[in-house]
VMD Tcl script that draws the C-alpha trace (Angstrom):
set ca {
  {-45.47 -55.87 -20.58}
  {-43.21 -58.94 -21.13}
  {-42.59 -59.98 -17.51}
  {-39.45 -62.00 -16.76}
  {-39.26 -63.75 -13.38}
  {-36.30 -64.85 -11.25}
  {-35.86 -68.51 -10.32}
  {-37.31 -68.06 -6.82}
  {-40.26 -66.07 -8.14}
  {-39.56 -63.09 -5.89}
  {-38.19 -60.66 -8.49}
  {-39.93 -59.60 -11.70}
  {-38.57 -57.46 -14.54}
  {-40.98 -55.82 -16.99}
  {-41.49 -52.76 -19.16}
  {-44.35 -50.33 -18.82}
  {-45.91 -47.32 -20.51}
  {-47.17 -46.03 -17.16}
  {-46.24 -42.39 -16.66}
  {-46.05 -42.36 -12.87}
  {-43.80 -45.30 -11.98}
  {-40.48 -43.48 -12.37}
  {-41.67 -40.01 -11.32}
  {-41.22 -38.58 -14.81}
  {-42.34 -35.12 -13.71}
  {-39.00 -34.71 -11.94}
  {-37.28 -34.85 -15.34}
  {-39.34 -32.01 -16.76}
  {-41.70 -34.04 -18.95}
  {-45.42 -33.56 -19.26}
  {-46.92 -36.40 -17.23}
  {-50.23 -36.02 -19.05}
  {-48.81 -36.30 -22.56}
  {-45.43 -37.99 -22.43}
  {-45.48 -41.78 -22.67}
  {-42.22 -43.68 -23.14}
  {-41.79 -47.39 -22.30}
  {-39.41 -47.91 -19.38}
  {-37.96 -51.02 -17.70}
  {-38.54 -51.79 -14.01}
  {-37.79 -54.53 -11.51}
  {-40.12 -55.37 -8.65}
  {-38.82 -57.38 -5.69}
  {-40.91 -58.53 -2.75}
  {-37.86 -58.52 -0.46}
  {-38.01 -56.08 2.47}
  {-41.68 -55.38 1.98}
  {-41.51 -54.81 -1.77}
  {-39.56 -52.36 -3.91}
  {-39.67 -51.03 -7.48}
  {-36.40 -50.20 -9.23}
  {-36.05 -48.17 -12.42}
  {-33.61 -50.10 -14.63}
  {-33.03 -48.21 -17.90}
  {-30.75 -45.60 -16.38}
  {-27.12 -44.60 -16.79}
  {-24.46 -46.10 -14.55}
  {-24.70 -42.98 -12.37}
  {-28.47 -43.42 -12.05}
  {-29.58 -40.70 -14.49}
  {-32.76 -41.15 -16.53}
  {-32.52 -40.08 -20.17}
  {-36.03 -41.14 -21.22}
  {-35.62 -43.01 -24.50}
  {-37.77 -46.11 -25.18}
  {-36.58 -49.27 -23.42}
  {-38.45 -52.57 -23.60}
  {-38.47 -56.38 -23.26}
  {-36.63 -57.12 -20.03}
  {-34.92 -60.47 -19.37}
  {-33.77 -61.19 -15.80}
  {-31.12 -63.58 -14.48}
  {-32.16 -66.51 -12.29}
  {-30.82 -64.83 -9.13}
  {-32.60 -61.56 -9.97}
  {-29.35 -59.61 -10.00}
  {-29.05 -58.63 -13.68}
  {-31.54 -57.37 -16.25}
  {-31.10 -57.32 -20.02}
  {-33.31 -55.04 -22.11}
  {-33.64 -53.42 -25.53}
  {-33.12 -49.68 -25.86}
  {-32.57 -46.92 -28.41}
  {-30.89 -44.72 -25.80}
  {-27.19 -44.32 -26.59}
  {-26.84 -41.95 -23.63}
  {-27.15 -44.77 -21.07}
  {-24.51 -46.90 -22.78}
  {-20.73 -46.83 -22.81}
  {-20.64 -47.05 -26.62}
  {-23.01 -45.01 -28.85}
  {-25.38 -47.01 -31.04}
  {-27.18 -45.97 -34.25}
  {-30.29 -48.07 -33.55}
  {-31.90 -50.36 -31.01}
  {-29.36 -52.30 -29.00}
  {-29.24 -54.55 -25.93}
  {-28.18 -53.17 -22.54}
  {-27.35 -55.05 -19.35}
  {-28.06 -53.47 -15.97}
  {-26.47 -54.87 -12.82}
  {-28.81 -54.28 -9.89}
  {-25.99 -54.77 -7.39}
  {-23.44 -52.36 -8.84}
  {-25.89 -50.08 -10.67}
  {-23.85 -50.20 -13.89}
  {-25.43 -50.35 -17.35}
  {-23.40 -51.56 -20.34}
  {-24.01 -52.07 -24.04}
  {-23.82 -55.77 -24.96}
  {-25.21 -55.34 -28.50}
  {-21.83 -54.95 -30.19}
  {-19.95 -56.80 -32.92}
  {-16.94 -59.00 -32.20}
  {-14.73 -55.96 -32.90}
  {-16.55 -53.88 -30.27}
  {-18.36 -51.70 -32.81}
  {-22.11 -50.95 -32.70}
  {-24.13 -52.91 -35.23}
  {-25.61 -51.27 -38.32}
  {-29.25 -52.12 -37.63}
  {-31.56 -52.88 -34.74}
  {-31.24 -55.81 -32.38}
  {-34.79 -57.14 -32.31}
  {-34.57 -59.72 -29.50}
  {-32.29 -60.20 -26.50}
  {-32.34 -62.89 -23.81}
  {-30.14 -63.38 -20.75}
  {-28.94 -66.82 -19.68}
  {-30.15 -67.94 -16.24}
  {-26.68 -67.49 -14.70}
  {-26.31 -64.04 -16.26}
  {-23.07 -64.84 -18.10}
  {-24.38 -65.05 -21.69}
  {-26.79 -63.11 -23.89}
  {-28.60 -64.36 -26.99}
  {-29.16 -61.65 -29.59}
  {-31.23 -61.54 -32.77}
  {-30.09 -59.10 -35.47}
  {-30.09 -58.67 -39.24}
  {-26.67 -57.02 -39.26}
  {-23.70 -59.39 -38.76}
  {-22.15 -59.41 -35.28}
  {-19.31 -61.75 -36.27}
  {-16.52 -60.97 -38.72}
  {-16.81 -63.03 -41.91}
  {-20.61 -63.36 -41.81}
  {-22.11 -61.62 -44.85}
  {-25.06 -59.26 -44.55}
  {-27.98 -61.08 -46.20}
  {-30.95 -59.11 -44.86}
  {-32.03 -62.04 -42.66}
  {-32.24 -62.16 -38.89}
  {-29.66 -64.41 -37.26}
  {-29.08 -65.54 -33.67}
  {-25.82 -64.85 -31.84}
  {-24.58 -65.65 -28.34}
  {-22.17 -63.36 -26.52}
  {-20.23 -64.75 -23.56}
  {-19.98 -61.86 -21.11}
  {-17.00 -63.38 -19.30}
  {-14.82 -63.78 -22.41}
  {-16.63 -61.28 -24.70}
  {-16.62 -63.94 -27.43}
  {-19.53 -63.93 -29.90}
  {-20.65 -66.94 -31.92}
  {-23.22 -67.33 -34.68}
  {-25.82 -69.92 -33.66}
  {-27.89 -70.61 -36.76}
  {-25.33 -72.40 -38.91}
  {-25.04 -76.06 -39.87}
  {-22.23 -78.50 -39.04}
  {-20.38 -77.40 -42.20}
  {-20.38 -73.77 -41.10}
  {-23.03 -72.65 -43.60}
  {-25.14 -69.77 -42.34}
  {-28.89 -70.45 -42.26}
  {-30.63 -69.34 -45.46}
  {-33.74 -68.18 -43.60}
  {-34.37 -65.91 -40.64}
  {-33.95 -67.28 -37.10}
  {-35.45 -65.95 -33.88}
  {-36.85 -66.65 -30.39}
  {-33.72 -68.07 -28.69}
  {-34.24 -69.81 -25.34}
  {-31.43 -70.89 -22.99}
  {-31.42 -74.16 -21.09}
  {-31.39 -73.92 -17.30}
  {-27.60 -74.30 -17.15}
  {-27.06 -71.94 -20.09}
  {-25.10 -74.51 -22.09}
  {-27.74 -75.06 -24.77}
  {-29.90 -72.75 -26.86}
  {-33.10 -73.54 -28.73}
  {-34.16 -71.33 -31.66}
  {-36.92 -71.05 -34.23}
  {-35.72 -70.85 -37.84}
  {-37.24 -70.59 -41.30}
}
mol new
graphics top color blue
foreach p $ca { graphics top sphere $p radius 0.5 }
foreach p [lrange $ca 0 end-1] q [lrange $ca 1 end] { graphics top cylinder $p $q radius 0.2 }
display resetview
């Protein structure tokens, strides 16, 4: 499901319900009954390889649902949604966004507020900028101090180099959008973001 392709078209991130891609039997689960969505990356380099992405930084598989992968343009980083607090450096009470670095093997939680705390409700969408330095997040719980909880989904951008988070769906006067916003899309250079808003 939900394939995301690198700029050169040689690396694809996706999630799958298939029970045999990650060798689940080695983790003690019933391969005939147990179905949990997992995130993978396929690369056609060196004859083709499949990498299991929703793992801890030490490579362990904890088998909680992970979905909706978004890959960087160079194919080196993958962002995905997960409910698995075990693979993250900060526990989360709901669905959050995790970033896996295919070069270093590390997986970190990027679905945090500007104070570093986990949010109070699920992140429903997450997209990685082409250069892998920013993430766009959609959530109903505020990620920025001073933004009131209104039950609506809002779009935020986190800069992974500075860890700064900004609210996107606000007008020039700083008023937060009075309808839900969703489906953020980065420009090629990552400097602009398009959204859909009610």
